[in-house]
C-alpha positions in Angstrom: -0.4 -0.1 0.2 1.2 3.5 -1.2 0.6 6.6 1.3 1.7 10.0 1.5 1.6 10.2 5.0 2.7 8.0 8.3 -1.1 8.8 9.3 -3.0 6.7 6.4 -1.1 3.3 8.4 -3.3 4.4 12.0 -5.8 1.2 13.4 -5.7 -2.2 12.0 -3.1 -3.2 14.5 -2.0 -6.3 15.3 -3.9 -8.6 17.5 -1.7 -11.0 20.1 -2.6 -14.0 22.9 -0.8 -13.1 25.6 -2.4 -16.3 27.4 1.0 -17.9 28.9 0.7 -14.9 31.5 -2.4 -16.8 32.8 -2.8 -18.9 35.6 -3.9 -22.6 34.7 -8.0 -22.5 35.0 -8.1 -19.1 33.8 -9.2 -17.4 30.3 -7.6 -16.9 27.3 -6.1 -13.6 26.8 -5.7 -11.6 24.1 -3.9 -7.9 23.3 -4.3 -5.5 20.7 -0.7 -4.0 20.2 -1.3 -0.3 19.7 2.2 0.8 20.1 2.5 0.1 16.0 0.6 2.7 14.7 2.9 5.2 13.3 2.8 7.6 16.5 3.5 4.3 18.7 0.7 4.9 20.6 -3.1 4.0 20.8 -3.6 7.9 21.1 -3.4 8.0 17.2 -6.3 6.9 16.9 -8.8 9.8 19.0 -6.1 12.6 17.5 -6.8 11.7 13.6 -10.7 11.4 14.6 -10.7 14.6 16.4 -8.7 16.5 13.8 -11.0 14.8 11.0 -14.2 16.5 13.2 -12.5 19.4 13.6 -13.0 20.0 9.9 -16.2 18.4 9.3 -17.6 20.3 11.7 -16.0 23.7 10.5 -14.2 24.5 13.7 -11.1 23.2 12.5 -9.4 25.6 9.4 -6.0 25.1 7.7 -4.7 28.3 8.9 -5.2 27.6 13.1 -3.3 26.2 15.3 -4.2 22.9 17.3 -3.3 23.6 21.2 -4.2 20.7 23.6 -3.5 19.5 27.5 -1.9 16.0 27.2 0.1 13.1 29.0 2.0 13.1 26.1 0.8 10.4 23.6 -2.1 11.9 22.3 0.1 15.1 21.8 2.5 13.1 19.6 -0.8 11.9 17.7 -2.1 15.4 17.0 1.6 16.7 16.3 1.8 14.0 14.1 -1.8 14.2 12.3 -1.2 18.3 12.1 1.9 17.9 10.1 0.3 15.7 7.5 -2.7 18.5 7.3 0.1 21.5 7.5 -1.2 23.4 10.6 1.0 23.8 13.5 0.2 22.4 17.4 1.1 23.4 20.9 0.4 21.5 24.4 0.9 21.1 27.5 2.1 18.0 29.3 2.6 17.6 33.1 6.3 17.4 33.9 6.4 14.5 35.1 5.9 13.1 31.9 8.5 11.1 30.4 11.6 13.4 28.1 11.0 11.0 25.7 7.7 11.8 24.9 8.0 15.5 24.7 10.8 15.1 22.4 8.3 12.8 20.3 6.0 15.7 20.3 8.9 18.0 19.6 10.1 15.6 16.6 6.5 15.7 15.3 6.4 19.2 15.0 5.1 20.5 18.1 5.9 22.7 20.5 5.3 22.0 24.4 4.8 23.7 27.4 5.0 22.1 30.9 2.9 22.2 34.0 4.0 22.2 37.1 3.0 18.1 38.2 1.2 19.1 41.1 -1.7 21.1 39.1 -2.5 17.5 37.4 -4.4 17.7 34.3 -6.4 20.3 35.6 -3.8 22.2 35.8 -2.9 21.6 31.6 -6.4 22.3 30.7 -6.3 25.6 32.6 -3.2 26.5 31.0 -4.0 25.9 27.7 -7.1 27.9 28.0 -5.3 30.3 28.9 -3.7 30.8 26.4 -6.3 30.4 24.0 -7.4 33.9 25.3 -4.6 35.4 24.4 -4.6 34.5 20.5 -7.0 34.1 17.9 -7.0 31.0 15.6 -6.6 28.3 17.6 -8.8 24.7 18.4 -8.8 22.7 21.5 -9.7 18.7 20.4 -10.6 18.2 24.0 -9.8 15.5 24.1 -11.3 14.7 27.5 -15.0 15.8 25.9 -14.9 15.9 22.5 -17.3 13.2 21.4 -15.4 12.3 18.5 -13.2 10.3 20.9 -15.0 7.6 21.8 -17.0 6.9 19.0 -14.2 6.4 16.9 -13.4 3.5 19.4 -16.7 2.3 18.8 -16.6 2.4 15.6 -13.2 1.6 14.6 -10.9 -0.2 17.4 -14.3 -2.2 18.6 -14.5 -3.8 15.4 -11.7 -4.6 14.9 -11.5 -6.5 17.6 -14.4 -8.0 16.8 -13.1 -8.9 13.8 -9.7 -9.9 14.7 -10.6 -12.8 17.6 -13.4 -13.2 15.3 -16.0 -13.1 17.9 -17.5 -10.5 20.6 -15.1 -11.3 23.6 -16.3 -12.4 27.1 -14.7 -9.3 28.4 -12.6 -6.4 28.4 -10.0 -4.8 30.7 -8.8 -0.9 29.7 -7.3 1.6 30.6 -8.7 5.2 31.3 -7.1 8.5 31.0 -9.4 10.7 28.8 -12.2 7.6 29.4 -12.8 7.7 25.4 -10.7 4.1 24.5 -12.7 2.2 27.0 -16.4 4.4 26.7 -16.2 3.4 22.9 -15.1 -0.5 23.4 -17.8 -0.9 26.0 -19.9 0.9 24.2 -19.6 -1.6 21.5 -19.3 -4.9 23.0 -22.4 -4.0 25.4 -24.3 -3.4 22.2 -24.1 -6.7 21.2 -23.7 -9.4 24.2 -25.0 -8.5 27.8 -22.7 -11.0 29.1 -19.4 -9.4 28.0 -17.7 -7.9 31.3 -16.3 -5.1 31.0 -13.1 -3.5 33.1 -11.8 0.2 33.5 -8.4 -0.2 35.0 -6.6 2.4 36.6 -3.5 3.6 38.9 -4.1 3.5 42.6 -4.2 7.9 43.3 -6.7 8.3 40.7 -10.4 8.3 41.7 -12.6 6.7 39.5 -12.9 3.6 41.9 -13.8 6.2 44.3 -9.9 6.5 46.4 -8.1 8.9 47.3 -6.6 11.3 44.6 -2.8 10.4 45.0 0.5 10.4 43.1 0.9 7.6 40.5 3.8 7.3 38.0 1.9 5.0 35.6 1.8 7.0 32.8 -1.4 7.8 30.2 -4.3 6.6 32.2 -6.5 7.3 35.7 -7.2 11.1 36.6 -7.8 13.2 39.3 -11.5 13.8 38.0 -14.3 11.8 35.9 -14.1 13.4 32.4 -16.9 13.4 30.6 -15.5 10.8 28.0 -15.5 8.2 30.5 -19.2 6.5 31.4 -18.8 5.0 34.3 -22.1 3.0 34.1 -20.3 1.1 31.5 -17.7 -0.6 34.0 -19.1 -3.8 35.9 -15.6 -3.6 37.4 -13.1 -0.7 38.1 -9.5 -2.5 38.4 -6.7 -0.2 40.5 -3.2 -1.6 40.0 -0.6 -0.1 41.8 2.4 1.1 40.2 5.0 -1.5 41.2 2.1 -4.2 40.0 2.2 -2.1 36.5 5.7 -2.1 36.3 6.2 -5.6 37.6 4.2 -6.8 34.2 5.5 -4.7 31.7 8.9 -6.8 33.1 7.4 -10.1 32.9 6.1 -9.2 29.5 9.8 -8.5 28.3 10.8 -11.2 29.8 8.2 -13.7 27.8 8.0 -12.3 24.9 10.7 -9.8 24.4 8.1 -6.8 24.2 8.5 -3.5 25.8 5.4 -1.8 26.7 4.9 1.1 28.6 3.5 0.9 32.2 -0.2 1.6 31.4 0.4 -1.9 29.0 1.2 -3.3 32.4 -1.8 -2.0 34.2 -4.1 -3.4 31.4 -2.2 -6.9 31.4 -2.5 -7.0 35.0 -6.6 -6.1 35.4 -7.1 -8.3 32.3 -5.5 -11.4 34.3 -7.3 -10.9 36.7 -10.7 -11.3 34.8 -9.4 -13.7 32.9 -8.7 -15.7 36.9 -12.2 -14.7 37.3 -14.2 -16.1 33.9 -12.5 -18.9 33.7 -11.4 -21.6 30.8 -13.5 -21.3 27.9 -13.8 -17.5 28.4 -11.7 -15.0 26.1 -10.3 -11.5 27.5 -8.7 -9.0 25.3 -7.2 -6.0 26.4 -4.4 -3.4 24.6 -0.9 -2.4 25.1 -0.9 1.8 24.6 2.5 2.0 23.6 5.9 0.9 24.0 8.9 1.4 26.8 11.4 3.1 24.8 8.7 6.2 25.4 10.0 6.0 29.2 13.4 4.6 28.6 14.6 7.4 31.3 13.0 6.2 34.0 14.4 4.7 36.7 12.4 1.1 36.5 13.0 0.5 33.0 16.8 1.3 33.9 16.8 -1.6 36.9 14.8 -3.8 34.0 16.8 -3.4 31.3 20.2 -4.6 34.0 18.3 -7.4 35.1 17.5 -6.2 38.4 14.4 -4.9 38.4 13.0 -4.5 42.3 9.4 -2.8 41.9 10.3 0.3 43.3 9.2 3.2 41.2 10.3 6.6 39.9 
């Protein structure tokens, strides 16, 4: 297939069985390899959908700048899409985000402004809104509220999951940051099977499950508030995974499969394994591997893991 831009290859990611991670007697486990998208993460999907939606609704014009608060991966995806359409882009990112993500945004042509970690994503949103008040010709896709985000997951990603698996899965375990991926996939599954168990995944310190707001190091999932795109009414369970367990699962996947994945993928798999044990033999569970470990190589947990002496600590 010939393509003019990398964005032409967004989606249609492979699915891989990773059932070796599940104890005997558990369900089969499958994962969509979303790090194979051209921007290196699952966030390429909503990035493209939101830009196309902006053009279609007349909210985004060719001469405008895309401005967005992001934990990193959506910024990379939006910068990639913006480059394809000749747009400039500006992103507001928490200071705790990995340098690799920040650099990837810049490589794709986006500009970055760091926001103090303690202000959270709410602080990034406020900084973004202040920036837009001072300038004309800005468009904020608003990934946390934009219905194009969950809609693409429902109409495209979820349909791919059914196609690749050959059936509606018996369970899904998907992390939520904006909530778009979980909400869209869960909508699709619930509309076709009342028996599919849908699990939201978050780190300890996120508030989706009702726990207190706290600090965590797993990037890309969790939040200090409930975004408009997260429909918790679709969730049968909320799996709250400690950083240590998320990074430990990343280590297990590297050892078993040679796959280097980020912390949110580790959290997803850890939650999915719990679901596999609950559903039992003869069932099928699907999760997503959001991005790659190379995006976090400056982090202590990755450095220790690569040296072979990961001790379960986080940084």
